[in-house]
C-alpha positions in Angstrom: 153.2 107.4 81.5 155.3 104.6 83.2 152.7 104.0 86.2 150.3 102.9 83.5 152.5 100.7 81.2 153.5 98.6 84.3 151.9 97.2 87.1 151.5 99.5 90.0 152.3 97.4 93.0 155.7 96.4 91.8 156.5 100.0 90.5 155.7 101.2 93.9 158.0 98.8 95.7 160.9 99.5 93.4 160.4 103.4 93.9 160.2 103.0 97.7 163.7 100.7 97.4 165.2 103.6 95.1 164.1 106.3 97.7 166.0 104.5 100.5 169.1 104.4 98.3 168.7 107.9 97.4 168.0 109.1 101.0 171.2 107.3 102.2 173.4 109.0 99.9 172.9 111.9 102.4 175.2 109.9 104.8 178.0 110.7 102.6 177.6 114.8 103.2 180.5 115.9 105.7 180.6 119.6 104.8 180.0 122.2 102.2 182.1 120.4 99.3 179.2 117.8 99.3 176.4 120.6 98.8 176.0 119.3 95.3 175.3 115.9 96.6 172.3 117.2 98.8 171.2 119.1 95.4 171.2 115.8 93.9 169.3 113.9 96.3 166.5 116.5 96.3 166.1 116.2 92.7 166.0 112.2 92.8 163.8 112.4 95.8 161.2 114.5 93.9 161.5 112.6 90.8 160.8 109.3 93.1 158.0 111.2 94.6 156.2 111.9 91.4 156.4 108.3 90.4 155.1 107.0 93.9 152.2 109.6 93.6 151.1 108.2 90.4 151.6 104.7 91.1 149.9 105.2 94.7 146.6 106.8 92.9 146.5 104.4 90.5 146.7 101.3 92.9 144.6 103.0 95.4 141.5 103.0 92.5 142.5 99.4 92.2 142.1 98.2 95.5 139.3 100.4 97.0 135.7 100.4 96.0 134.7 103.8 94.1 132.1 104.6 96.7 134.8 104.5 99.5 137.7 106.6 97.6 137.0 109.8 99.4 137.2 107.7 102.9 140.5 106.3 101.7 141.7 110.1 100.4 140.4 111.5 103.6 142.3 109.0 105.8 145.6 109.5 103.8 145.4 113.2 103.9 144.8 113.2 107.6 147.7 111.0 108.1 149.9 113.3 105.8 148.9 116.2 108.0 149.5 114.7 111.2 152.9 113.6 110.4 153.7 116.9 109.0 153.1 118.3 112.4 155.3 115.5 114.3 158.1 114.6 111.9 159.9 118.0 111.7 160.3 118.0 115.6 161.4 114.4 115.5 163.9 115.2 112.9 165.2 118.3 114.5 165.6 116.5 117.7 167.4 113.6 116.3 169.7 115.7 114.5 170.6 117.7 117.4 171.3 114.7 119.3 172.7 112.3 116.8 173.6 113.9 113.7 172.5 114.3 110.2 173.6 110.9 109.0 171.1 108.9 111.5 168.1 111.3 110.3 169.1 109.9 106.8 169.1 106.4 107.9 166.0 106.7 109.6 164.2 108.3 106.8 165.7 105.3 104.3 164.1 103.0 106.8 160.6 104.7 106.4 161.2 103.5 102.8 162.2 99.8 103.4 158.8 99.6 105.8 156.7 101.0 103.0 158.4 98.6 100.7 158.0 95.5 102.9 154.2 96.6 103.5 153.7 96.7 99.8 155.2 93.2 99.4 152.7 91.8 101.8 149.8 93.3 100.0 148.0 90.8 97.9 147.0 92.4 94.8 145.5 91.1 91.5 145.8 94.0 88.9 144.6 93.9 85.3 147.3 93.6 82.5 148.7 96.9 81.9 146.8 98.4 78.3 149.2 97.9 75.3 150.8 101.1 73.9 148.2 102.3 71.0 149.9 105.8 70.0 153.2 107.6 70.1 154.9 107.8 73.4 154.5 111.8 73.2 151.0 111.4 72.5 150.5 108.9 75.5 152.1 111.2 77.9 149.7 114.0 76.8 146.8 111.7 77.4 146.5 112.8 81.2 145.9 116.4 80.1 143.6 115.4 77.3 141.5 113.4 79.3 141.1 116.3 81.9 140.0 118.7 79.1 137.5 116.2 77.5 136.0 115.3 80.8 133.7 118.2 81.6 133.6 117.6 85.3 137.3 117.7 85.5 137.8 120.3 83.3 135.7 122.7 85.4 137.3 121.7 88.7 140.8 122.2 87.1 139.9 125.7 85.9 138.7 126.6 89.4 141.9 125.0 90.9 144.3 126.5 88.2 142.8 130.2 89.2 143.1 129.4 92.9 146.6 128.1 92.6 147.7 131.0 90.7 147.2 132.8 94.0 147.4 130.4 96.8 151.4 130.8 96.9 151.1 134.0 98.0 150.2 132.9 101.5 153.7 131.4 101.8 155.2 135.0 102.2 152.1 136.7 103.4 152.1 134.7 106.6 155.6 135.8 107.7 154.6 139.6 106.8 151.4 139.2 108.7 153.5 138.1 111.6 156.2 140.3 111.8 154.5 143.7 110.2 150.8 143.1 111.5 151.5 141.2 114.9 154.7 142.3 115.4 156.2 139.0 116.6 159.3 137.3 115.7 159.4 135.3 112.3 159.6 132.3 114.4 156.0 132.8 115.6 155.1 131.6 111.9 156.1 128.2 113.2 153.0 128.6 115.8 150.6 129.4 113.2 151.8 126.5 110.8 150.9 124.1 113.8 147.6 125.6 114.3 147.0 125.3 110.4 148.0 121.6 110.7 145.3 121.0 113.5 143.0 122.7 111.3 144.0 120.4 108.3 143.6 117.2 110.5 140.3 118.2 111.4 139.7 118.9 107.6 141.1 115.6 106.5 138.9 113.7 109.3 135.6 115.3 108.0 136.0 115.5 104.3 134.7 111.9 103.5 131.5 112.0 105.7 131.0 115.7 104.0 131.7 114.4 100.5 128.7 111.9 101.0 126.3 114.6 101.5 127.6 117.2 99.1 129.4 115.7 96.3 133.1 116.1 95.4 132.6 119.5 93.4 130.8 121.0 96.3 133.1 119.6 98.8 136.2 121.2 96.7 134.1 124.7 96.4 133.5 124.9 100.3 137.3 124.2 100.8 138.3 126.7 98.6 135.8 129.3 100.2 137.3 128.5 103.7 140.8 129.2 102.2 139.5 132.4 100.8 137.7 133.5 103.9 141.0 132.6 106.2 143.3 134.6 103.9 140.9 137.7 103.4 140.4 138.1 107.4 144.1 138.0 107.9 144.3 141.6 106.9 142.8 142.7 110.1 146.2 143.2 111.9 146.9 145.9 109.5 143.8 147.9 111.1 143.5 146.8 114.5 145.4 146.5 117.6 145.2 144.4 120.7 144.3 140.9 121.1 141.5 140.8 118.4 144.0 140.6 115.4 145.8 137.6 117.1 142.6 135.9 117.6 141.7 136.6 114.1 144.9 135.2 112.6 144.5 132.1 114.6 141.0 131.7 113.3 142.2 132.2 109.8 145.2 129.8 110.1 142.4 127.2 111.4 140.1 127.9 108.4 143.1 127.8 105.8 144.3 124.5 107.3 140.4 123.2 107.3 139.9 124.2 104.0 142.9 122.8 102.1 142.3 118.8 102.7 138.6 119.6 101.6 140.0 121.1 98.4 142.3 118.3 97.7 140.3 115.3 98.7 137.2 116.5 96.9 139.5 117.3 93.8 141.4 114.0 93.8 138.7 111.9 94.4 136.5 113.2 91.4 139.8 112.8 89.6 139.9 109.2 90.5 136.4 108.4 89.9 136.3 110.1 86.6 139.4 108.4 85.0 139.6 105.0 83.5 142.3 102.6 85.3 144.3 102.6 82.2 144.6 106.3 82.5 145.0 106.8 86.3 148.6 107.3 86.3 148.9 109.9 83.8 146.2 111.8 84.9 147.3 111.9 88.6 150.8 113.1 87.0 148.8 115.9 84.9 146.7 117.0 88.1 149.9 117.0 90.3 152.1 118.9 87.5 148.9 121.6 87.2 148.7 121.6 91.1 152.2 122.1 92.1 153.4 124.1 89.0 150.8 126.8 89.6 151.5 126.9 93.1 155.2 127.2 93.0 154.8 129.9 90.4 152.7 131.8 92.6 155.1 131.7 95.7 157.6 133.6 93.7 155.0 136.0 92.1 153.7 136.5 95.9 156.9 137.3 97.3 157.6 140.2 94.6 154.2 141.6 95.0 154.4 141.5 98.9 157.7 143.0 98.6 156.2 145.8 96.5 152.8 146.3 97.7 152.6 145.0 101.4 150.5 141.8 102.5 147.2 143.5 102.4 146.4 143.4 98.7 148.1 140.1 98.3 145.7 138.6 100.9 142.6 140.4 99.4 143.7 139.0 96.2 144.0 135.5 97.5 140.3 136.0 99.3 138.7 137.2 95.9 139.8 134.7 93.5 139.0 132.0 95.8 135.6 133.3 96.2 135.2 133.7 92.6 136.2 130.1 92.0 133.9 128.9 94.8 131.0 130.8 93.0 132.2 129.0 89.5 132.0 125.6 91.3 128.8 126.0 93.2 126.7 127.3 90.1 128.0 124.0 88.2 128.1 121.2 91.0 125.7 118.5 89.7 126.3 114.7 90.0 128.9 113.5 87.6 128.5 109.8 86.2 131.2 107.5 87.4 133.7 106.2 84.8 133.1 102.5 85.0 135.2 100.5 82.4 138.1 98.4 83.9 137.8 99.7 87.5 136.2 96.5 88.7 138.8 94.5 87.1 141.1 93.8 90.3 140.9 92.2 93.3 142.8 92.5 96.3 143.3 90.4 99.7 145.0 91.1 103.0 
């Protein structure tokens, strides 16, 4: 709601400043007695990230032409996946050499750099729309828009179906490594790196693929890749030798490659099908559905894998993903763009 009631650029700058101050609180942690401070920082960090996500999506629609939103989302996803591969290693190295306080200071510095970059961005944003309903109704406007828009409702129903099982992979990868491949749990880090390579490739190719197959089909193909990658991970339960290892590596690449297509396709459709005045609330609703169902499925997956093993869980992920793919592919058509005030902003370097 906040991201739709104020100008997005100043909001993003303020959030980056708050993020820097929040992270700097970790400098005060010196022992177990300050664990509560770590929890406080995590909650504040997550809250700030939610505001940043909503405002960033809305500002992106303001400064990027609609036909280039796929390229922008693909670039951002690729950068995020690339940094996700590198920054944990850098952070661990700095922590070992210089301690946690230096890591916190460097992290806070990234927020400052982002704030400065945003201040240098010249953007003329349209005036925020005045409030027309009770604040509770306005908060629910994002969900209402998703439900009333046929293209968004279809893609969200498919995503909810997928996200209800996608979290199973968090625990299943550990089970595949330890029980299937008979490797130490630390080998999961290798698979995550391989998945990251696939994700970078997926992010780089998403925009060009979307120009040929539209957002809904791109999302469906991404879901299919995740489903196939998940299903073939059961091979180590039935085979021995080098074949299971090769199959799991291919599976990690497929899952990594498919996720950016899923994210870029669905997020671009959301942006293109949403008026500028609702961008913040719809993005928040999208993020809540995405994160909420995936988080819940992680817990459910851990219970199921503990009780039944990893094979049924992985087959469930594969089956659900393929069902969702079929649902989207039989309903994938070009959706009309929402035009209202999307053209009312200008941007300069």
